[in-house]
C-alpha positions in Angstrom: 0.0 0.0 0.0 1.3 3.5 -1.0 2.0 5.3 2.3 3.4 8.4 0.8 1.5 11.6 0.3 1.8 15.3 -0.8 0.3 18.2 1.1 -0.3 21.9 0.5 1.3 24.2 3.1 1.2 27.9 3.5 5.0 28.6 3.8 4.6 32.3 4.6 1.7 34.7 4.1 0.9 34.8 0.4 3.2 31.9 -0.5 2.2 28.3 -0.7 4.1 25.1 -1.5 3.5 21.4 -1.8 5.5 19.1 0.6 6.1 15.4 0.6 4.6 13.6 3.6 5.3 10.1 5.1 2.1 8.6 6.5 2.1 6.6 9.7 0.8 3.1 9.7 -2.9 3.2 10.7 -4.0 1.9 14.1 -7.0 -0.4 14.3 -9.4 2.5 14.8 -8.0 4.6 12.0 -8.5 4.8 8.2 -6.3 5.7 5.3 -8.1 8.0 2.9 -7.0 8.7 -0.7 -8.3 12.1 -1.7 -10.6 12.5 -4.7 -11.5 16.2 -4.3 -11.0 19.0 -1.8 -12.5 22.5 -1.8 -11.1 25.9 -1.1 -13.5 27.8 1.2 -12.6 31.1 -0.4 -13.5 33.5 2.5 -11.8 31.8 5.4 -8.9 30.1 3.5 -7.8 33.1 1.6 -7.9 35.1 4.8 -5.6 32.5 6.3 -3.5 32.6 3.1 -3.0 36.3 3.5 -2.0 35.9 7.1 -5.1 37.8 8.4 -6.0 35.6 11.4 -5.6 37.9 14.5 -3.4 36.6 17.3 -6.4 36.5 19.7 -8.1 34.0 17.4 -5.2 31.6 16.6 -6.6 28.9 18.9 -10.3 29.4 17.9 -9.5 29.3 14.2 -7.5 26.0 14.2 -8.9 23.5 11.8 -9.4 19.9 13.1 -6.3 18.4 11.4 -4.3 21.6 11.0 -0.5 21.3 11.3 1.7 24.3 12.2 0.6 27.5 13.6 -0.8 30.9 12.4 0.3 32.9 10.6 2.7 30.3 9.0 4.0 27.8 8.2 0.6 26.1 8.4 -1.3 23.3 6.7 -4.9 24.5 6.7 -8.2 23.4 5.1 -11.4 21.4 6.0 -13.2 20.3 2.8 -11.9 16.9 1.7 -13.6 14.0 0.0 -11.9 10.7 -0.7 -12.0 6.9 -0.7 -11.1 4.8 2.3 -8.2 2.5 1.2 -7.6 0.8 4.6 -9.7 0.6 7.8 -12.7 -1.1 9.3 -14.6 -3.3 6.9 -17.7 -1.2 6.9 -15.7 1.8 5.7 -13.2 0.3 3.3 -14.0 1.3 -0.3 -16.5 4.0 0.9 -16.5 7.5 -0.3 -16.2 9.8 2.8 -16.1 13.4 3.8 -13.5 14.6 6.2 -12.5 18.0 7.7 -9.0 17.6 6.4 -6.6 20.0 4.6 -5.5 19.7 1.0 -3.5 16.4 0.9 -3.4 13.4 -1.4 -3.6 10.8 1.3 -4.1 10.9 5.0 -4.6 8.8 8.2 -7.3 9.9 10.6 -9.5 8.2 13.3 -12.4 6.3 11.7 -14.9 8.5 13.5 -13.5 11.6 11.8 -14.9 10.5 8.4 -18.5 10.6 7.4 -19.8 8.4 4.5 -21.1 10.3 1.6 -24.6 9.1 0.6 -24.7 7.1 -2.6 -27.0 9.6 -4.2 -24.5 12.5 -3.6 -21.7 12.8 -6.2 -18.2 12.9 -4.6 -17.4 16.2 -6.4 -20.4 17.9 -4.9 -19.7 16.5 -1.4 -16.8 19.0 -1.0 -19.6 21.5 -0.2 -20.6 19.6 3.0 -18.6 21.8 5.4 -20.2 25.0 4.0 -23.7 23.6 3.9 -23.2 22.5 7.5 -22.4 26.1 8.3 -25.7 27.1 6.6 -27.6 24.4 8.6 -26.3 25.8 11.8 -27.1 29.3 10.8 -30.7 28.5 10.1 -30.9 26.6 13.4 -29.8 29.9 15.0 -32.0 32.1 12.9 -35.2 29.9 13.1 -36.9 31.4 10.0 -40.7 31.1 10.0 -43.2 30.3 7.2 -43.9 33.4 5.2 -40.8 35.4 6.4 -39.3 38.1 4.2 -35.6 37.3 4.1 -32.5 38.8 2.5 -29.1 37.1 2.3 -26.5 39.9 1.9 -23.3 38.5 0.4 -23.4 36.0 -2.4 -20.3 34.1 -1.5 -20.1 30.4 -0.7 -21.7 30.6 2.7 -24.4 33.1 1.6 -25.4 31.1 -1.4 -25.6 27.9 0.7 -27.9 29.7 3.2 -30.0 31.0 0.3 -30.2 27.5 -1.3 -31.6 26.1 2.0 -34.0 29.0 2.5 -35.5 28.4 -0.9 -37.0 25.2 0.5 -39.0 27.0 3.2 -42.7 27.4 2.3 -44.0 30.9 1.6 -40.8 32.8 2.2 -39.5 35.7 0.1 -35.8 35.1 -0.3 -33.5 37.6 -2.1 -29.8 37.2 -2.6 -28.1 40.6 -2.4 -24.7 41.1 -3.9 -22.8 43.9 -5.7 -21.6 41.4 -8.4 -24.3 41.1 -11.1 -22.8 37.7 -12.1 -24.3 36.3 -8.9 -27.8 36.7 -10.5 -27.3 33.5 -12.5 -26.4 31.6 -9.4 -29.4 32.9 -7.5 -31.6 31.8 -10.4 -30.1 28.3 -10.3 -30.7 28.1 -6.6 -34.4 29.2 -7.0 -34.2 32.6 -5.2 -34.4 36.2 -6.2 -31.5 38.6 -6.7 -30.8 42.3 -6.3 -28.0 44.7 -6.2 -27.6 46.3 -2.7 -29.3 49.5 -3.7 -32.3 47.7 -5.2 -32.9 45.1 -2.4 -36.3 44.7 -1.0 -36.7 46.0 2.5 -39.0 45.3 5.5 -37.3 42.0 6.1 -38.0 39.9 9.1 -34.5 38.4 8.9 -31.3 39.3 7.1 -28.4 36.9 6.9 -25.2 38.8 6.4 -22.3 37.0 4.8 -20.4 39.7 2.8 -17.6 40.3 5.3 -17.8 44.0 4.5 -18.7 47.0 6.7 -21.0 48.3 3.9 -22.8 45.0 3.7 -23.5 44.9 7.4 -24.8 48.5 7.4 -27.1 47.7 4.4 -28.3 44.6 6.2 -29.5 46.7 9.1 -31.3 49.1 6.7 -33.2 46.2 5.1 -34.8 45.1 8.4 -38.4 45.7 9.5 -39.0 46.8 13.0 -38.0 44.1 15.5 -36.0 42.4 12.7 -32.8 40.5 13.2 -29.5 40.4 11.3 -27.7 37.1 11.7 -24.0 37.8 11.2 -22.0 35.0 9.5 -19.1 37.1 8.3 -15.6 36.5 9.6 -13.6 39.7 9.5 -10.3 38.4 10.7 -8.1 41.2 12.0 -10.3 44.0 10.5 -12.4 46.4 12.6 -15.8 47.4 11.4 -18.1 50.3 12.3 -21.8 49.8 13.1 -24.6 52.4 12.6 -26.0 52.0 16.1 -27.4 55.5 16.1 -30.2 56.4 13.6 -33.1 53.9 13.9 -31.2 51.0 15.6 -32.9 51.6 19.0 -36.2 53.0 18.0 -36.9 50.1 15.7 -35.6 47.6 18.3 -33.2 45.8 15.8 -31.1 42.8 16.8 -27.7 41.7 15.6 -26.6 38.2 16.6 -23.6 36.1 15.7 -23.6 32.5 14.4 -20.5 30.3 14.1 -20.3 26.7 13.0 -17.7 25.8 15.7 -20.6 25.2 18.2 -23.9 23.4 17.5 -26.7 25.9 17.7 -28.2 26.1 21.3 -31.6 25.8 19.5 -30.6 22.2 18.6 -28.5 21.3 21.7 -29.7 17.7 21.5 -28.0 17.2 18.1 -24.4 16.3 17.7 -21.7 17.5 15.3 -22.0 14.2 13.5 -25.8 14.6 13.2 -25.3 18.1 11.7 -22.7 17.0 9.1 -24.8 13.9 8.1 -27.8 16.2 7.5 -25.6 18.6 5.4 -24.4 15.7 3.2 -28.0 14.4 2.7 -29.1 17.9 1.6 -26.4 17.8 -1.0 -28.6 15.4 -3.0 -30.0 18.6 -4.6 -28.2 19.2 -8.0 -28.9 22.9 -7.8 -26.0 23.2 -5.3 -23.6 22.4 -8.2 -23.9 26.1 -8.9 -21.7 26.8 -5.9 -18.7 25.1 -7.6 -17.4 27.8 -9.8 -13.8 26.7 -10.5 -11.5 23.7 -10.5 -7.8 23.0 -10.7 -5.3 20.1 -10.2 -3.8 19.7 -6.7 -0.3 20.4 -8.1 -1.5 23.8 -9.3 -2.5 25.0 -5.8 0.6 27.1 -5.1 -0.1 29.2 -8.2 -3.9 29.2 -7.8 -4.2 30.3 -4.2 -2.6 33.7 -4.6 -5.1 34.4 -7.5 -8.0 33.4 -5.3 -6.8 35.5 -2.4 -6.3 38.6 -4.6 -9.7 38.2 -6.4 -7.9 37.8 -9.8 -9.6 34.4 -9.9 -13.2 34.8 -8.8 -14.8 31.8 -7.2 -17.4 30.6 -4.7 -16.1 27.1 -4.0 -12.9 26.3 -6.0 -12.6 22.6 -6.3 -9.3 20.8 -6.3 -8.8 17.6 -8.3 -6.6 14.7 -7.2 -5.4 12.4 -10.0 -3.2 9.8 -8.4 
């Protein structure tokens, strides 16, 4: 059995490289996974690539199988789909999802992988981590039948939230983004689209995922009285200003955070494994293929990541292909 591997590392902020890895022999309760696909979560991973994780968040931002420390050198990532080559009989040969960085092969505990349902293509399953974030956000937000909802920020997370909200009965869902190219993605997901200046107001709920100060301010403007902004953006080491004067108090608006690192208190009886299994099952919907907007070979990552980080290569989920 081939126990060698290659992994993508951030050598220094803005500079990546591929390193050879010697894999350990798996223990009885471990599996060897050969990667098929991984995904670049453009918001968080490009922030890491730029060295933008604040020192106060170095511990909180660690990925499950991260090696090294922020800002660098570090091996970071958490969207990986592969085939179990060795392990317990019930897993051997199965396609699985794992919160693992970009690496051709890896050894992890068997309980760290989740089987991909047979009706979900492996290439689409790289979205599981982001759809899991959307599930947790909607557990936090608790939208109701007939709600008027805007999702501000048509990135990977925002589009995942919009895709799930499209299934709620009677809701008005509008994806709001400054990039008109997002209109086609909104249509594929079955939701409306508007530029920020044209967005429909009087919203009961606004989910903010643009990671911009302007987007958060616009989210608050779109709320009806007693409305809530659910903040999903990660700003890293940037400070943002909030318009807490004006009508914030008189209209009794609410801003609350949501973060996938903790299962929503609204579903405290559910485990992390339950949440991820649900996300994978939701990926049976082919409309979610619209979130995969680019692809490259694993060996090309050192050249591709700087382009993703700079915006020269626009993407929602950029998928990485493993050919060995």
